[in-house]
N, C-alpha and C positions, 0 to 999 in steps of 0.2 A: 159643331157640335160638342171636342175636345179640343183642348188647344196645348200647342206643341210651345214649352218656351225654351230658347240654346242660352248659352251663355259660356263665358271662358276663350272667346277667340281674341285675336292681339295678331301684334308684330311680333316673330320672332329670328331670330339671324337663322340660316340652316346649319342642323344639328342641334338643334333644340329641339325643346317638348311642349306640348303643351296639352290639357285634358280638358276638352268640352263636354258639359252639363246638360242632362236635355232632361225637364222637370214639365210631366205632362196636370194637367189641370186635374186630372181623373186618376184613378190608376186606371189604367189598362194594360199593364201589365201581363197580369193572367187572361186579356182575353185575346191579345193579340203579338205576332210577330213587329219587330223594332227595327228599326236601321237607321244607318244616317247616308246622307248621301253631301255631294259637295257639286258646288257647278265653279269650273274656272271660270279668269274670266273672259267673255266673248264665243264659250261654250256651250253644250245643255249639261243640266244637270246628270251626273252618274252617280250609281251607289259605288257607295266606299265599303261598307260591314254590314252584316247581316246578322240579328240572332232568332233563337227561337229555344222554348221549354228547356227555358230558366231555372224554373222553379222543381223541374222532373230532373233536372242533373244541373249538378252545380256547374258553375261557370255557363252553362247554356249550350246548346251547338250552337255556331259561329262561323260566317264566314267570308271573305273578304276579297278586295280586289286584287290582281298579281300586284300590283303598281306600291301598295299600301303591305301587303302582306310582309310579315316578319317588325316590322312599324307600329302600326296602331293595333288598338287591341278596344274591342266592343266589351260593353260591360254594362251589369245592370242592378242595381242594388235595392233590392223593392223592400226594406226597412226607411228608405230616404226617399222610395219612390224616384230617383234618379236613372237616369241612364247616363255610363260616359264613353267618350270617345278619346281614350288616352293615345299620344299621339307621340312617336320618338323621332328620333332622326332626320327631322323638315327637311324635307327639299322644298326646291324655289317654287316645282313643279304640285306642290300642293295648295297651293295657293289659291284661292277660292272661297265660295261662301259656301258652309256648312248647313248641313239642317238633317233638324232631328226628323226621323217618319216613324211612321207607326201602315203597318200593311201584315202581309201573312205572305207564307213560301206556297207556293205552286208548282207541284211535280221537284221541290226542291229551288225554283226559283223566285228570290225575292220580289215579291210586286206592293208597293205603298200606292194606298190609298189616302194620306193624309200626309202633310209636314207642316214641320213651322215655320216662323220667319227666316230666321237663321242667323249666321255669326259669323264674319267673316274672319276668316286666317291668313296672313299674310306672312310667306315667310322668307325673308333677305337672303340675295347670295353674299 
């Protein structure tokens, strides 16, 4: 149905920064909440950040995993039809495949119903 294409991953030294991008095949931001997941090596996919109501509130209403709070920022640029994940002060534990996600919030909890193919992020010590 809708395609979510991530980009911006790569190899970075600990303490460095990366910005991931997600470009949907169609305009879905007006109808869905969005998020970023990641899957560390050998582990299950985990929610990193989510965003909702970005058209009603500038910057959107965002939520972050405790492990990335203060270091990562999720945002949407409606004019470019792109969602971003700005990642600063990266740690080796941030290593994994990062996925763009479409979903919704249910009772304040983000639930995903679609993912992209993922982009690899590797943080060296």
